[in-house]
C-alpha angles and dihedrals in degrees: 000000000000109000130185114223113215095224141078090208105117092194091061092047093049092050092048095044090059090053098038093044093147090066136060112239120201130184117221087254090054088055093046093251125140103221127174123160126187109218104224098151123118095222140039089250095053092051094045093048092044094052093047094048093046093053092042089052089055097046112018088221130119109283133194121195134172137189115200137174151147122267122198111187093198088060092051091261097312134186089019116136088000093060095120091045098040113142092006115180122254091258089058095255111146120231120245115254094260090050091050090051091051091048091051092050090052090052090050095054110126094009114123099188104076099168114140141161138204120227129201120186110189124189128191116196120195097164137353089268099034121070140137129209130197122184122191137172141203119208124214141115140262112265122225090242138004120275134177137034103231126092124018143249113026094351094109090057099042108096123197110202094198089060098033086226142093119251088253089062094056123097112255095249092053093047091050090052098052108022124106091249092042092053092047090046093051091051090046090052090054090047092051091050090051092048092051091051092050094047 
């Protein structure tokens, strides 16, 4: 199946293409579509569903969207749905990933409870009335300092005690197997297979 991905984030598309390798994934840009969605939802689901429905409304083609982020309970759930925009400058300019990580570490100074979790809410829209949502998580904690060169975003700060490593230190295939987006993608792959068998 050819599926439009409601993002311009190449990292997300690359991760998902490895998992959903039976399907052809296209960004709006790949399909020659000018797509820009303002995330105004109050939850990962609302933003994921909103993006998917907006792009479907423009194209009428199958759309997959996700909204993902990092949640730190000790920071009252920050950065949460604002993960990509965390610590944005007063002029609205977003910080680079390394700058966001530094900002998060500053906010964590003096905080002993470093538990955190990633969330990925993934929505598949096949028609205006027919959609499916999968939401997955990955539990871990915030490291004292960044480590690793794989992955993107907060991966260098997200420590997994069972591995003794950050997500950014894991091989790509292992990250895709256990990450919040990987787990959601694997379940979405099974759902797509089931849908194709039913149709």
